[in-house]
C-alpha positions as CSV (number, residue, x, y, z in Angstrom):
1,X,-169.6,19.5,151.1
2,X,-169.9,19.6,147.3
3,X,-171.6,16.6,145.9
4,X,-169.5,14.4,143.5
5,X,-170.8,14.4,139.9
6,X,-171.1,10.9,138.5
7,X,-171.4,9.6,134.9
8,X,-172.0,6.2,133.3
9,X,-170.4,5.3,130.0
10,X,-170.7,2.2,127.9
11,X,-168.3,0.6,125.4
12,X,-168.8,-2.8,123.7
13,X,-171.3,-4.5,125.9
14,X,-175.0,-5.4,126.3
15,X,-175.4,-2.6,128.9
16,X,-176.7,-5.3,131.3
17,X,-174.6,-4.0,134.1
18,X,-176.1,-0.5,134.0
19,X,-179.6,-2.1,133.9
20,X,-178.7,-4.3,136.9
21,X,-177.7,-1.2,138.9
22,X,-181.2,0.1,138.4
23,X,-182.5,-3.0,140.2
24,X,-181.1,-1.6,143.4
25,X,-184.4,0.3,143.5
26,X,-184.7,2.2,146.9
27,X,-181.1,1.6,147.7
28,X,-180.0,3.3,144.5
29,X,-182.1,6.3,145.4
30,X,-180.4,6.5,148.7
31,X,-177.0,6.4,147.1
32,X,-177.9,9.0,144.5
33,X,-179.0,11.4,147.3
34,X,-175.2,11.9,147.9
35,X,-174.2,12.7,144.3
36,X,-175.3,14.5,141.1
37,X,-175.8,12.5,137.9
38,X,-174.0,14.2,135.0
39,X,-174.5,11.5,132.4
40,X,-176.4,8.2,132.3
41,X,-178.0,7.3,129.0
42,X,-180.1,4.5,130.5
43,X,-182.0,6.8,132.8
44,X,-181.8,10.4,131.5
45,X,-181.7,12.6,128.4
46,X,-178.8,15.0,127.9
47,X,-175.4,14.9,129.5
48,X,-172.6,17.0,130.8
49,X,-168.9,16.6,130.2
50,X,-168.1,17.7,133.7
51,X,-167.9,14.8,136.1
52,X,-165.8,13.5,139.0
53,X,-166.6,9.8,138.9
54,X,-166.9,7.7,135.7
55,X,-168.5,4.2,135.8
56,X,-167.4,2.6,132.6
57,X,-169.0,-0.6,131.2
58,X,-167.9,-2.8,128.3
59,X,-164.7,-3.6,126.4
60,X,-162.4,-1.7,124.1
61,X,-162.9,-3.0,120.6
62,X,-162.3,-0.1,118.3
63,X,-159.6,2.5,117.8
64,X,-162.1,5.2,118.7
65,X,-162.8,3.5,122.0
66,X,-159.1,4.0,123.0
67,X,-159.3,7.7,122.6
68,X,-162.7,7.9,124.3
69,X,-161.6,6.0,127.4
70,X,-158.4,8.0,127.6
71,X,-160.4,11.3,127.5
72,X,-162.7,9.9,130.2
73,X,-159.7,9.1,132.3
74,X,-158.3,12.6,131.9
75,X,-161.6,14.2,132.9
76,X,-162.6,12.0,135.9
77,X,-160.9,12.0,139.2
78,X,-162.1,8.4,139.7
79,X,-162.7,5.7,137.1
80,X,-164.6,2.5,137.9
81,X,-164.6,-0.5,135.6
82,X,-168.2,-1.7,135.8
83,X,-168.6,-5.4,135.3
84,X,-166.4,-8.2,133.9
85,X,-166.3,-6.9,130.3
86,X,-164.7,-3.7,131.6
87,X,-162.5,-5.4,134.2
88,X,-161.3,-8.7,132.8
89,X,-162.4,-8.9,129.1
90,X,-165.2,-11.4,129.5
91,X,-167.1,-12.6,126.4
92,X,-165.9,-9.8,124.1
93,X,-162.4,-11.1,124.2
94,X,-163.4,-14.5,122.9
95,X,-163.1,-13.0,119.4
96,X,-159.3,-12.7,120.0
97,X,-159.1,-16.5,119.3
98,X,-159.3,-15.5,115.6
99,X,-157.3,-13.0,113.6
100,X,-159.3,-9.7,113.7
101,X,-160.1,-9.8,110.0
102,X,-161.3,-13.3,110.2
103,X,-163.5,-12.6,113.1
104,X,-165.1,-9.7,111.2
105,X,-165.7,-11.8,108.2
106,X,-167.4,-14.5,110.4
107,X,-169.8,-11.9,111.9
108,X,-170.3,-9.5,109.1
109,X,-169.5,-11.4,105.9
110,X,-169.1,-9.1,102.9
111,X,-169.7,-6.0,105.0
112,X,-166.7,-6.7,107.2
113,X,-164.6,-4.1,105.5
114,X,-166.8,-1.3,106.7
115,X,-166.2,-2.0,110.4
116,X,-163.4,-0.6,112.6
117,X,-162.2,-3.4,114.9
118,X,-159.2,-4.3,117.0
119,X,-158.5,-7.1,119.4
120,X,-160.9,-6.8,122.4
121,X,-159.6,-5.8,125.8
122,X,-161.0,-4.6,129.1
123,X,-160.7,-0.9,129.8
124,X,-158.2,-1.9,132.6
125,X,-155.7,-2.8,129.9
126,X,-155.9,0.7,128.4
127,X,-156.1,3.0,131.3
128,X,-155.6,2.8,135.1
129,X,-158.8,2.4,137.1
130,X,-159.4,3.3,140.7
131,X,-162.1,0.7,141.5
132,X,-163.3,-2.5,139.9
133,X,-166.8,-4.0,140.2
134,X,-166.9,-7.6,138.9
135,X,-169.6,-9.9,137.6
136,X,-171.7,-10.5,134.5
137,X,-173.9,-8.8,135.2
138,X,-172.3,-6.7,137.9
139,X,-172.6,-7.8,141.5
140,X,-175.0,-5.3,143.1
141,X,-173.7,-6.0,146.6
142,X,-170.2,-5.1,145.4
143,X,-171.4,-2.1,143.4
144,X,-173.0,-0.7,146.6
145,X,-169.9,-1.3,148.6
146,X,-167.7,0.4,146.0
147,X,-170.0,3.3,145.7
148,X,-169.9,3.9,149.5
149,X,-166.1,3.6,149.4
150,X,-166.0,6.3,146.7
151,X,-168.2,8.6,148.8
152,X,-166.0,8.1,151.9
153,X,-162.7,8.1,150.1
154,X,-161.8,4.6,151.1
155,X,-160.0,1.9,149.0
156,X,-161.8,-1.2,147.9
157,X,-160.0,-4.5,147.3
158,X,-162.1,-7.3,145.6
159,X,-162.3,-10.4,147.7
160,X,-159.7,-13.0,147.0
161,X,-161.5,-16.2,148.2
162,X,-163.2,-18.8,146.1
163,X,-166.9,-18.9,145.6
164,X,-166.8,-22.2,147.5
165,X,-166.3,-20.1,150.7
166,X,-169.6,-18.4,150.2
167,X,-171.3,-21.7,149.5
168,X,-170.1,-23.0,152.8
169,X,-171.1,-19.8,154.6
170,X,-174.6,-20.2,153.2
171,X,-174.7,-23.9,153.7
172,X,-175.4,-24.6,150.0
173,X,-175.2,-28.1,148.6
174,X,-172.0,-28.5,146.5
175,X,-173.2,-28.8,142.9
176,X,-170.4,-31.3,142.3
177,X,-172.5,-33.6,144.5
178,X,-175.3,-33.0,142.0
179,X,-173.1,-34.2,139.2
180,X,-172.3,-30.7,137.7
181,X,-169.0,-29.1,136.8
182,X,-168.5,-25.9,138.8
183,X,-165.8,-23.3,138.6
184,X,-166.4,-22.0,142.1
185,X,-163.1,-23.5,143.5
186,X,-161.0,-21.1,141.4
187,X,-163.4,-18.1,140.9
188,X,-163.2,-15.0,143.0
189,X,-166.2,-14.7,145.3
190,X,-168.2,-11.5,146.1
191,X,-171.5,-12.5,144.5
192,X,-172.7,-14.4,147.6
193,X,-172.8,-17.5,145.4
194,X,-175.8,-16.4,143.6
195,X,-175.8,-19.1,141.0
196,X,-175.3,-22.1,143.3
197,X,-178.0,-20.6,145.5
198,X,-180.4,-21.7,142.8
199,X,-178.7,-25.0,142.2
200,X,-176.7,-23.8,139.2
201,X,-172.9,-24.2,138.9
202,X,-170.6,-21.3,139.0
203,X,-169.4,-20.4,135.4
204,X,-166.6,-18.0,136.6
205,X,-168.1,-14.6,135.7
206,X,-166.2,-12.8,138.4
207,X,-162.8,-13.9,137.1
208,X,-160.1,-16.1,138.6
209,X,-158.6,-15.8,142.0
210,X,-155.0,-14.5,142.3
211,X,-152.7,-17.4,141.3
212,X,-155.4,-20.0,140.7
213,X,-154.3,-23.6,140.4
214,X,-156.0,-24.4,137.1
215,X,-153.9,-27.5,136.5
216,X,-155.1,-29.0,139.8
217,X,-158.7,-28.1,138.8
218,X,-158.3,-30.0,135.6
219,X,-156.6,-33.0,137.3
220,X,-159.5,-33.5,139.8
221,X,-161.8,-34.1,136.8
222,X,-159.5,-36.1,134.6
223,X,-157.2,-38.2,136.8
224,X,-157.4,-42.0,136.8
225,X,-158.1,-42.2,140.5
226,X,-160.6,-39.7,141.9
227,X,-162.8,-39.1,144.9
228,X,-166.1,-40.8,144.3
229,X,-168.0,-37.5,143.9
230,X,-165.5,-36.2,141.3
231,X,-165.3,-39.6,139.7
232,X,-169.0,-39.6,139.1
233,X,-168.8,-36.1,137.5
234,X,-165.8,-37.1,135.4
235,X,-167.6,-40.2,134.0
236,X,-170.7,-38.2,133.2
237,X,-168.9,-35.6,131.1
238,X,-165.9,-37.5,129.9
239,X,-163.9,-34.3,129.3
240,X,-160.3,-34.1,128.3
241,X,-157.8,-31.9,130.2
242,X,-157.9,-29.4,127.4
243,X,-161.7,-29.3,127.5
244,X,-161.8,-28.7,131.2
245,X,-159.2,-25.9,130.9
246,X,-161.3,-24.4,128.1
247,X,-164.2,-24.0,130.4
248,X,-162.2,-21.6,132.5
249,X,-161.7,-19.3,129.4
250,X,-165.3,-18.4,128.9
251,X,-164.9,-15.3,131.1
252,X,-161.1,-15.4,131.7
253,X,-159.7,-15.2,128.2
254,X,-157.8,-11.9,128.3
255,X,-154.0,-12.3,128.1
256,X,-151.7,-10.0,130.1
257,X,-151.4,-7.4,127.4
258,X,-151.7,-3.6,127.4
259,X,-152.4,-1.4,124.5
260,X,-148.8,-0.2,124.1
261,X,-147.6,-3.8,124.0
262,X,-150.2,-5.0,121.5
263,X,-148.9,-5.4,117.9
264,X,-151.9,-7.2,116.5
265,X,-154.0,-4.2,115.2
266,X,-153.6,-5.2,111.6
267,X,-153.9,-8.9,111.8
């Protein structure tokens, strides 16, 4: 059977997801035995424009990005959004809280006029993708699972349970009991609760569950009468409902908007 040709591409990002993939070490070598690498700037020189599978990292932030991702989509049989920037917008979309011109001025000052910029969006808002790998950086367990699904022609559906489920499976102490605010109750699992494994709260980098109850998540930290554990956390942070909800937008700040529906290019 002919080996699939794979390529890695980056848009606006830190390229941390591609670097994380390299940390698979021997597992990555086993996976690459089944494919040919046509383009991957992080690991090889030269590239080919003939590929079957495109792993795309980062967000769309320029007009030229739109044409580039559309060309990739036309060339590849399979497109994978690699990481949260490519899948759900992530940090890049924070700039959409300001008008585009204002955001450019804040970052570049007098040089802002020289930069091409549009409201940031994940690649999933511009083209259809066949697979998504979430996380910031990308979940290596999920990357491996998706890669194997591609090789075997199977579908992959990201898990739709909260991170709390993985904490329970691993018998981790709930970080709320340590007095920390955690987004695990409304964040999609699939990372094996990697942050809480080290005693850190979940910050939501894998995106929200389908139909998350954010209002309830805010209520349990701001209501007058709370469970003693949540009451201790609420008294420690003294957050308003708006401040609690704002925590959920660090990674989950992309509105339901596609390129065709967007009319803010010139704002």
